C-alpha positions as CSV (number, residue, x, y, z in Angstrom):
1,M,119.6,128.7,65.2
2,R,116.6,131.0,64.4
3,I,115.3,134.5,64.1
4,T,113.5,135.5,67.1
5,A,112.3,139.1,66.4
6,I,112.2,141.3,63.2
7,R,111.7,145.2,63.8
8,E,111.6,148.2,61.5
9,D,111.6,152.0,62.4
10,S,111.2,154.8,59.7
11,V,114.1,157.1,60.5
12,P,114.1,160.7,59.2
13,M,117.0,162.2,57.3
14,E,118.5,165.3,58.4
15,G,118.9,168.3,56.3
16,N,117.1,170.5,53.9
17,V,118.7,170.0,50.6
18,A,117.2,169.4,46.9
19,N,118.4,168.1,43.7
20,A,116.7,169.0,40.2
21,Y,113.6,167.0,41.1
22,V,112.9,166.6,45.0
23,N,113.5,168.2,48.6
24,F,114.8,165.7,50.8
25,S,113.7,167.5,54.2
26,E,110.6,164.9,54.4
27,H,112.6,161.9,53.3
28,T,112.7,158.8,55.6
29,I,114.6,155.5,55.7
30,S,113.6,152.0,56.9
31,L,116.3,150.7,59.4
32,V,115.6,147.1,59.9
33,A,117.1,144.6,63.0
34,L,117.0,140.7,62.5
35,Q,117.7,139.5,66.0
36,T,118.5,135.8,66.8
37,D,118.9,133.4,69.6
38,V,122.5,133.3,69.2
39,I,124.1,135.2,72.5
40,R,127.2,136.8,72.5
41,N,128.6,138.7,75.6
42,G,125.3,138.2,77.0
43,K,123.3,139.8,74.1
44,P,121.7,138.2,71.3
45,V,123.4,138.7,67.9
46,I,121.4,141.3,65.7
47,G,121.8,142.0,61.9
48,Y,121.1,145.6,60.8
49,A,120.5,147.1,57.6
50,F,118.4,150.2,55.7
51,D,117.2,150.5,52.2
52,S,119.7,153.0,51.2
53,I,119.4,156.8,50.5
54,G,117.1,159.1,48.3
55,R,113.5,157.3,48.4
56,Y,111.3,156.7,51.3
57,A,110.7,154.2,54.2
58,Q,108.8,151.1,53.2
59,G,107.4,150.6,56.8
60,G,103.8,149.4,55.5
61,I,105.2,146.8,53.0
62,L,107.7,145.7,55.5
63,R,105.1,145.2,58.4
64,D,102.0,144.1,56.4
65,R,103.8,141.8,53.9
66,M,107.3,140.8,54.3
67,I,108.1,140.7,58.3
68,P,105.0,138.3,58.5
69,R,106.2,135.9,55.8
70,L,109.6,135.7,57.6
71,E,108.2,135.0,60.6
72,A,105.8,132.4,59.1
73,A,108.9,130.6,57.4
74,A,110.3,127.3,59.0
75,P,113.6,128.4,60.9
76,E,115.6,125.4,59.2
77,S,114.4,126.9,55.6
78,L,116.5,130.1,56.1
79,L,119.8,128.2,57.0
80,D,122.6,127.4,54.5
81,A,123.8,124.1,54.1
82,S,126.0,124.2,57.2
83,G,123.3,125.2,59.4
84,R,125.7,128.1,60.8
85,F,124.6,130.9,58.7
86,F,121.4,132.5,57.4
87,D,121.1,132.0,53.3
88,A,120.3,135.4,51.9
89,A,118.7,134.1,48.8
90,K,116.5,131.9,50.9
91,V,115.4,134.7,53.1
92,L,114.5,136.7,50.0
93,H,112.5,134.1,48.4
94,A,110.5,133.7,51.6
95,I,109.5,137.5,51.9
96,M,108.8,137.7,48.3
97,R,106.3,135.0,48.4
98,N,103.2,135.7,46.5
99,E,104.5,138.7,44.8
100,K,104.0,139.0,41.1
101,P,106.8,139.5,38.6
102,G,107.5,143.3,37.8
103,G,106.5,146.1,39.8
104,H,110.0,146.8,40.8
105,G,109.2,150.1,43.1
106,D,109.3,150.5,46.7
107,R,108.7,146.6,47.4
108,A,112.3,146.2,46.0
109,A,113.7,148.6,48.7
110,A,111.7,147.1,51.4
111,A,113.1,143.4,50.5
112,A,116.7,144.9,50.2
113,A,116.7,146.0,53.8
114,I,115.8,142.7,55.1
115,E,118.0,141.0,52.7
116,L,121.2,143.1,53.7
117,A,120.4,142.8,57.5
118,V,121.0,139.1,56.8
119,W,124.7,139.8,55.3
120,D,125.2,142.0,58.6
121,L,124.0,139.2,60.7
122,N,126.2,136.5,59.0
123,A,129.3,138.5,59.1
124,K,128.8,139.0,62.9
125,L,128.2,135.3,63.2
126,A,131.5,134.8,61.6
127,D,133.0,137.6,63.7
128,E,134.4,139.7,60.4
129,P,133.8,142.5,58.5
130,A,131.1,142.3,56.1
131,H,133.3,142.6,53.1
132,V,135.2,139.7,53.9
133,T,132.2,137.5,54.3
134,I,130.8,138.9,50.9
135,A,134.0,138.2,49.1
136,R,134.4,134.6,50.3
137,H,130.7,134.0,49.5
138,F,131.1,135.2,45.7
139,Q,134.6,133.7,45.5
140,R,136.4,137.1,45.2
141,A,139.5,138.4,46.6
142,G,138.2,141.6,47.5
143,K,139.5,144.9,48.1
144,S,140.6,144.9,52.0
145,D,143.1,147.8,51.1
146,G,140.3,150.3,50.2
147,V,137.8,151.1,47.4
148,T,137.9,154.4,45.3
149,V,135.1,156.8,46.2
150,Y,133.8,160.2,45.1
151,A,132.4,162.8,47.7
152,A,128.8,163.4,46.4
153,G,127.2,166.7,47.3
154,G,126.6,170.0,45.6
155,Y,122.9,170.2,46.2
156,Y,120.6,173.1,45.9
157,Y,120.2,174.8,49.3
158,P,117.9,178.0,50.0
159,G,119.7,181.1,49.4
160,E,122.6,179.2,48.2
161,S,126.0,180.8,47.0
162,V,128.8,180.1,44.7
163,K,131.0,180.5,47.9
164,R,128.8,177.9,50.0
165,L,129.2,175.5,47.1
166,Q,133.0,176.2,47.0
167,D,133.3,175.8,50.8
168,E,131.6,172.4,50.7
169,M,133.8,171.1,48.0
170,R,137.0,172.4,49.8
171,S,135.7,170.5,53.0
172,Y,135.3,167.3,51.2
173,R,138.9,167.7,50.0
174,E,140.3,168.4,53.4
175,M,138.5,165.2,54.5
176,G,140.9,163.3,51.9
177,Y,138.4,163.0,49.0
178,A,140.1,163.7,45.6
179,A,136.7,163.6,43.5
180,F,133.4,165.0,43.6
181,K,129.9,165.2,42.3
182,M,127.4,167.8,42.4
183,K,123.8,168.5,41.1
184,I,122.6,170.1,37.7
185,G,119.3,170.6,36.4
186,G,117.9,172.8,39.2
187,A,118.7,176.0,37.6
188,A,119.1,177.4,34.4
189,L,121.8,176.2,32.3
190,K,123.7,179.3,32.5
191,D,123.6,179.3,36.2
192,D,124.8,175.5,36.3
193,L,127.6,176.3,34.1
194,S,128.7,179.0,36.6
195,R,128.4,176.4,39.6
196,I,130.3,173.8,37.6
197,E,133.1,176.3,36.9
198,A,133.1,177.3,40.5
199,V,133.4,173.6,41.7
200,L,136.1,173.2,38.9
201,A,138.2,175.9,40.5
202,V,138.4,174.0,43.6
203,A,138.8,170.7,42.0
204,G,141.4,171.6,39.5
205,D,140.6,168.9,37.0
206,G,137.2,168.1,35.0
207,Q,138.0,164.3,35.7
208,R,137.7,165.1,39.4
209,V,134.1,166.3,38.9
210,A,131.0,164.7,38.1
211,V,127.4,166.2,37.4
212,D,124.1,164.6,38.0
213,A,121.0,165.7,36.7
214,N,118.8,163.1,38.5
215,G,116.7,162.3,35.5
216,R,115.2,165.8,34.9
217,F,116.1,166.4,31.3
218,D,114.2,165.8,28.1
219,L,116.1,165.0,25.0
220,Q,116.5,168.4,23.9
221,T,117.7,169.6,27.3
222,A,119.7,166.7,27.8
223,L,121.8,167.4,24.4
224,D,121.8,171.0,25.2
225,Y,123.7,170.3,28.5
226,A,125.8,167.7,26.9
227,K,127.0,170.1,24.1
228,A,127.9,172.8,26.8
229,I,129.5,170.6,29.4
230,A,131.8,168.7,26.7
231,P,134.5,171.1,26.9
232,Y,134.9,170.7,30.7
233,K,135.7,167.0,30.0
234,L,134.0,165.9,33.4
235,R,134.2,162.6,35.1
236,W,130.6,161.7,33.9
237,Y,127.4,163.4,33.1
238,E,124.7,161.3,35.3
239,E,121.2,160.1,35.2
240,I,120.2,162.3,32.2
241,G,116.8,161.6,31.7
242,D,114.1,159.4,33.0
243,P,116.0,156.1,34.5
244,L,113.7,154.2,31.9
245,D,114.1,156.1,28.9
246,Y,116.8,154.0,27.4
247,D,116.3,155.5,23.8
248,L,117.2,159.0,25.2
249,N,120.4,157.6,27.2
250,R,121.3,156.1,23.8
251,Q,120.8,159.1,21.9
252,V,123.1,161.2,24.3
253,A,125.8,158.7,24.5
254,E,125.9,158.9,20.7
255,A,126.2,162.6,20.9
256,Y,128.3,163.1,24.1
257,P,132.2,161.9,23.7
258,G,132.5,162.0,27.8
259,R,131.4,159.4,30.0
260,I,128.0,159.0,30.9
261,A,126.6,157.1,34.2
262,T,123.2,155.8,35.2
263,G,121.5,152.7,37.0
264,E,120.8,153.8,40.4
265,N,116.9,153.8,39.8
266,L,117.1,150.4,38.1
267,F,115.7,148.0,40.7
268,S,115.8,144.5,38.9
269,V,117.9,142.4,36.7
270,Q,115.7,142.6,33.9
271,D,115.9,146.5,34.1
272,V,119.9,146.1,33.9
273,N,119.4,143.7,31.0
274,N,117.3,146.4,29.2
275,L,120.2,148.9,29.8
276,T,122.7,147.0,28.5
277,L,120.5,146.2,25.5
278,F,119.0,149.5,24.4
279,G,120.7,152.0,26.4
280,G,123.7,152.9,24.4
281,M,126.2,152.2,27.4
282,R,129.8,152.0,25.9
283,A,131.9,149.2,27.7
284,G,135.2,150.4,28.9
285,L,133.6,154.1,29.4
286,D,130.3,154.6,30.9
287,I,129.5,153.7,34.6
288,F,126.6,151.7,36.0
289,Q,125.3,152.6,39.5
290,M,122.8,150.2,40.5
291,D,122.0,150.2,44.5
292,P,121.6,147.1,46.5
293,G,119.7,148.8,49.0
294,L,117.1,149.8,46.4
295,S,117.1,146.5,44.4
296,Y,116.3,143.5,46.7
297,G,119.6,143.3,48.3
298,L,122.8,141.9,47.3
299,T,121.3,138.6,45.8
300,E,119.7,140.4,42.8
301,F,122.7,142.8,42.8
302,A,125.1,140.1,42.1
303,K,122.9,139.0,39.2
304,M,122.9,142.5,38.0
305,I,126.6,142.3,37.8
306,D,126.3,138.7,35.9
307,V,124.4,140.4,33.2
308,M,126.8,143.3,32.9
309,E,129.6,140.9,32.3
310,K,128.0,138.6,29.9
311,R,127.1,141.9,27.9
312,G,130.9,142.9,27.7
313,F,131.2,145.2,30.7
314,S,133.2,144.8,33.5
315,R,132.4,144.9,37.3
316,R,135.1,148.0,37.5
317,E,132.5,149.9,35.6
318,L,130.1,149.7,38.4
319,H,130.1,152.4,41.2
320,P,127.0,151.7,43.6
321,H,124.8,154.8,44.5
322,G,124.1,155.4,48.2
323,G,127.1,157.0,50.0
324,H,127.0,154.9,52.9
325,L,128.7,152.1,54.9
326,I,126.8,149.2,53.5
327,N,127.7,149.8,49.9
328,L,131.4,150.7,50.9
329,H,131.6,146.7,52.0
330,I,129.8,145.6,48.8
331,A,132.1,147.5,46.5
332,A,135.2,146.1,48.6
333,G,134.0,142.6,48.7
334,L,132.9,142.2,45.1
335,E,135.9,144.3,43.6
336,L,133.7,146.7,42.0
337,G,135.4,150.2,40.3
338,G,134.4,152.4,43.3
339,C,131.4,153.8,45.2
340,E,129.9,156.9,46.3
341,A,130.3,158.7,49.5
342,Y,128.0,161.5,51.5
343,P,130.2,162.8,54.0
344,G,128.2,166.0,54.3
345,V,124.6,165.2,53.8
346,F,121.9,162.6,54.5
347,Q,122.8,162.0,58.2
348,P,122.5,159.7,60.3
349,F,123.1,157.2,57.3
350,G,125.5,159.1,55.0
351,G,129.2,158.8,54.8
352,Y,131.6,156.8,57.2
353,P,132.7,156.8,60.8
354,D,136.0,158.2,61.7
355,G,137.5,154.8,62.0
356,C,137.4,154.4,58.2
357,G,140.6,155.3,56.6
358,V,140.0,158.2,54.1
359,G,142.6,159.4,51.8
360,G,144.1,159.6,48.6
361,G,140.8,159.2,46.9
362,A,140.1,156.0,48.6
363,V,138.2,154.6,51.9
364,R,139.2,151.4,53.7
365,P,136.6,150.1,55.8
366,T,137.1,149.3,59.5
367,D,137.6,145.8,61.3
368,A,134.1,146.1,62.9
369,P,132.2,143.0,62.5
370,G,129.3,143.3,60.3
371,F,128.9,146.7,58.1
372,G,130.0,148.3,61.0
373,L,126.7,150.6,61.4
374,E,127.2,150.9,65.3
375,E,130.4,152.9,64.8
376,K,128.4,155.7,63.3
377,D,127.5,158.0,66.0
378,G,124.4,159.4,64.7
379,L,123.0,156.1,64.0
380,R,124.1,154.2,67.1
381,P,120.8,155.5,69.1
382,W,118.5,154.3,66.4
383,L,120.2,150.7,66.6
384,A,120.0,150.5,70.2
385,R,116.0,151.6,69.8
386,L,115.5,148.8,67.5
387,A,117.5,146.4,69.9
388,D,115.4,147.4,72.7
């Protein structure tokens, strides 16, 4: 058994939305296909994945460095002990050959696209959903009955109005979502407070609404917002300052009685170790949000969980960023506290296909083999393009 072709396509994201830092209208995502010599129903078995949402495609890193390394690897060196499946850790080792420690930026997402495609591939070889494959590999029971999710949106739009923001949140509620996240930091504090109050009027409870500053704030602004939003008793206050400014995170945690959340822009085990040591995160309260698609894939992500648990945190405090099918399967397979959903933004990658059961604030993956990316109507043409 061997990989016969490795392909990447940089896919544009749909929509003109912005958070406190960036406008996503120019963003792209690397979609990867690993084709094998295994034939099912007259076609080769192909594993698909992408590098998550919120950064740019890494086509250059993939084509110039990582794909050639994988192509050069001996086929048997990429298989597990049984010879029936591919070993994701061995694939990751092959594509990271000759890379120095540190520098956990775009290469972490590039590697993740390939590594995650291995999990889709293995699940298809086993003819089962990816969350089942993941749970068995990591010796977990899994959450086949569903994962707690929140609908992420509330971005800044050109000519935005409070009515448009409320209509968006109502639409998520009608889809079956019970908790929501919105952006802050892209407007003046008083205006953001008006936006929060508008969403609270729809959600009905502060514990159903999280706010996300996308790393925008310096310490004083972060503390000003913390003081202003504390009476709302929100679900959490997310990515308050620069993701590597652990001292800022610690000082806000000491001053803010509510829950804080961070981690989506930490791409390595060492970054997470530093957050647990120096970031002031409070076990039993605060939320971690590392994203496998931005951090070398599931192999590295599992090691991040090990670090958390050794430091006294629970995997139930981990809610991966991303809002897409891949992280839904990972959250289910690893029994995490929940995950994000993008039902209204970042197509064709965000959100879940109609076959996923949404309701009561939870989502259940379908029984499709692998991650089930082929079930997303908007993504299917891009997958077919790679397959051809």
